[in-house]
N, C-alpha and C positions, 0 to 999 in steps of 0.2 A: 791925174784928172780922169774923172769918170764921166761919161756922157749917157744921159739917160734920155731916151726918145720916148714922147708920148703921141699918141694918135686918136683923134676924137672923130667916130664917124658918125655924119648927120643921119644918112640914110643907111639901114643895114643891107639894102642891095647893093648901094655902091661901095666898092670897093678903094675910093677915092678918100683919102682923109680930108675933113672941112678943115682942119686945124691941126697943125704939125708944130710941137713946141720941143726944143732942144735944150737941156738945161745943163751946163757945165758946172761940176761941183768940184772944185779944190780938194785935193787930195787929205789936207789937213783939217778942214772944215766939217765939225760935228753937225750933222743933220738928222732930220726926223724926215723921212721919205712917205709920200704916199704909197698906196698899194702898187702902183705901176711902177714907182722907182724902185720900190723894194723887188719886185718881180724880175726887174733886169739886172738887179745886184744878185740876186738869187742864182738866176739861170748863168750870171757871169762866174760866180764862184764856184758853182755845179762843173762847168767846164775847165776853171783851172785846177780843181782838185783832181777830178775824175776823167777828164777828156771830153771829147764830144758825145762818147755815148754813156754820159753822167747819170741818167735817171735812175737807172736801178740800182748804182752803188751808191746814191746819194739817199735812196729809199731804204735802204739796208742800214746806212750810217745813222739815220736818222729816227730808225724803227717806225715808218709809215709805210703805207702803200704807194707804189708808183703812181696811182691815181690820183693820191693827194700831191704829189711831186708836180705832175701836170697840172693840175688845177691851180696849184699856187703859182707856177711858171708862167701860165696863161692870164692870171688874175679872175679866174673864173670863182675862186675861193680867196677871202681874205688870209693872206700870209701872216701869222701869228708873230708877234715879237719874240715870242719866246724861241720859235724856229729860227728866226734870224741871229739870235744869241748862239744857238748850238751850231749855226752854220759859220759864224765868226770864230767859233772856237775851233772848227774843221780846218778852216783857210789858216789859222795861226799854226796849228800842228802840222800842215804841210809845208808853212813857211819856215818852221822848226827842222824838219825832216830835209828840207832842201840845203837849208844852210849848213845842217851838218854834212851833206853830200859833199857841197863846195869847200867845207873846211877839209874833208877828206882827200879832195882832190890836191887841195894847194899844200897838204903837208908832206 
């Protein structure tokens, strides 16, 4: 299951959300997420592949600037579908690498 948390702030000077929505998405459900959901998945994928300090390595892998990575992560810029396709491929490649490692351990 993936949890996507979306906050809506009414007053920009107030740090308290006016509205909090938690969406639980079953793993097998194909969905099209709004930019906020994409941002959360983008950051989750970055951390899963590269660890907590993922921004630089993701920028290199996607051939973009670190600034683009930060803007996509925060939702400041719209996260393009084409980038999410590339990120999905990076996740699949990391999964294959880990599966091969697991096979080597059990051989």
